[in-house]
C-alpha positions in Angstrom: -25.3 4.4 -67.4 -25.7 7.8 -66.0 -27.1 8.3 -62.5 -29.6 11.0 -61.9 -28.8 14.2 -60.1 -31.1 13.2 -57.3 -29.2 9.9 -56.8 -25.8 11.7 -56.8 -27.1 14.3 -54.3 -28.6 11.8 -52.1 -25.4 9.7 -52.0 -23.3 12.8 -51.3 -25.5 13.9 -48.5 -25.5 10.5 -46.9 -21.7 10.1 -47.2 -21.2 13.6 -45.8 -23.5 13.0 -42.9 -21.9 9.7 -42.1 -18.4 11.3 -42.1 -19.7 14.2 -40.0 -21.4 11.9 -37.4 -18.2 9.6 -37.2 -16.0 12.6 -36.6 -18.3 14.0 -34.1 -18.6 10.7 -32.2 -14.8 10.3 -32.0 -14.4 13.8 -30.7 -17.0 13.3 -28.0 -15.5 10.0 -27.1 -12.0 11.6 -26.8 -13.3 14.4 -24.6 -15.3 12.1 -22.3 -12.4 9.6 -22.1 -9.9 12.3 -21.2 -12.2 13.6 -18.4 -12.8 10.2 -16.9 -9.2 9.2 -17.0 -8.3 12.6 -15.4 -10.8 12.1 -12.6 -9.6 8.5 -12.0 -5.9 9.6 -12.0 -6.7 12.5 -9.6 -8.4 10.1 -7.1 -5.4 7.7 -7.4 -2.9 10.5 -6.8 -4.8 11.5 -3.8 -4.5 8.1 -2.3 -0.7 8.1 -3.2 -0.1 11.4 -1.5 -2.0 10.3 1.7 0.2 7.1 1.8 3.4 9.2 1.2 2.4 11.5 4.0 1.9 8.5 6.4 5.4 7.0 5.8 8.1 7.4 8.5 11.6 6.4 8.4 13.4 5.2 11.5 17.0 4.5 10.8 16.7 1.8 8.1 13.2 0.9 9.0 10.3 2.1 6.9 6.8 2.2 8.6 3.4 3.2 7.6 1.5 5.2 10.3 -2.0 4.2 9.0 -3.6 0.7 9.5 -4.7 -1.0 6.2 -8.1 -1.5 7.9 -8.6 2.3 7.9 -8.6 2.3 4.0 -11.2 -0.2 2.7 -9.9 0.1 -0.9 -6.8 -1.8 0.2 -8.9 -4.7 1.5 -11.4 -5.5 -1.1 -10.5 -8.2 -3.7 -13.2 -7.2 -6.1 -11.8 -4.0 -7.3 -8.5 -4.0 -5.5 -6.0 -1.1 -4.9 -2.4 -1.9 -4.3 0.6 -0.1 -3.0 4.3 -0.8 -3.0 7.2 1.2 -1.6 10.9 0.8 -2.9 14.0 1.9 -1.3 16.5 4.0 -3.4 18.5 0.8 -4.1 15.5 -0.9 -5.6 14.6 -3.3 -2.8 11.0 -3.5 -1.6 10.4 -1.7 1.7 6.6 -2.2 2.2 3.8 -3.5 0.0 0.1 -4.2 0.0 -0.9 -7.5 1.7 -3.2 -8.2 -1.3 -0.2 -8.4 -3.6 1.0 -11.5 -1.9 4.2 -12.6 -3.7 3.5 -10.3 -6.8 5.1 -6.9 -7.3 3.8 -3.8 -9.0 5.4 -2.4 -12.0 8.0 0.3 -11.0 7.5 3.4 -13.0 10.3 5.9 -12.6 9.2 9.4 -11.5 10.6 12.6 -10.0 10.2 14.4 -6.8 8.3 17.1 -8.6 5.3 15.2 -10.2 3.6 11.9 -10.1 3.8 9.7 -13.2 0.8 7.8 -14.4 0.7 4.6 -16.5 -1.8 2.0 -17.7 -1.0 -1.7 -17.1 -2.6 -5.1 -16.6 -2.5 -7.1 -13.4 -1.6 -10.9 -13.3 -5.1 -11.8 -14.4 -5.1 -9.6 -17.4 -7.5 -6.9 -15.8 -6.8 -3.4 -16.8 -5.3 -1.1 -14.0 -3.9 2.5 -13.6 -0.7 3.1 -11.8 0.6 6.3 -10.2 4.2 6.5 -9.1 5.9 9.2 -7.1 9.2 9.8 -5.3 9.0 11.3 -1.9 11.2 12.0 1.1 9.7 10.3 4.2 9.4 11.9 7.6 11.9 10.9 10.2 10.3 9.0 13.1 10.1 11.1 16.3 10.6 14.4 14.5 8.4 17.4 15.3 5.5 17.8 12.9 6.4 21.5 12.5 10.1 20.7 11.7 10.1 20.4 7.9 13.9 20.1 7.6 15.2 16.8 6.3 18.7 15.4 7.1 21.0 15.7 4.1 21.6 11.9 3.9 17.9 10.9 3.5 17.2 9.5 0.1 13.8 9.5 -1.7 11.6 6.4 -1.7 9.5 5.4 -4.6 5.8 4.7 -4.1 3.5 3.1 -6.6 -0.3 2.9 -6.1 -2.3 0.8 -8.6 -6.1 0.5 -8.8 -8.4 -1.8 -10.9 -9.7 0.2 -13.9 -12.3 -2.3 -15.1 -15.1 0.1 -14.2 -13.4 2.9 -16.0 -13.1 0.8 -19.2 -16.7 -0.4 -18.8 -17.9 3.2 -18.7 -15.9 3.9 -21.8 
């Protein structure tokens, strides 16, 4: 049985439009997803840089200059933000009180640029992690003195934030 020209044209147009709309939708989703993740990661990297700038080393002691109460994102349990700092030998120096006995995933990074990763917390909720290596300031050193002693090794900092809202938007 032969189909009419009208039926074949209509089927071709419907198929072509469906394909075009699908490709366009996927393209728009990719662009929006990229922009939202970049914005989320930029915010997370800013928090990590603030934390790294507030770390002081006094002999073998690692101290944070800021109080956790000054940054409310480290206190809320609804959409928590966690931090953890490791010494060069892999031992934990300081970590977020909200972590309790848990540890963040340690993502290896370099001194030049932070590294971002996606993971899940203990409850299975999605989160984004930024990891960076940095050389802490020496306690009691002058703010204008940027020289670091040769024997100071870089610490690794990881900051993780709940990404449930990000995934909800997407």
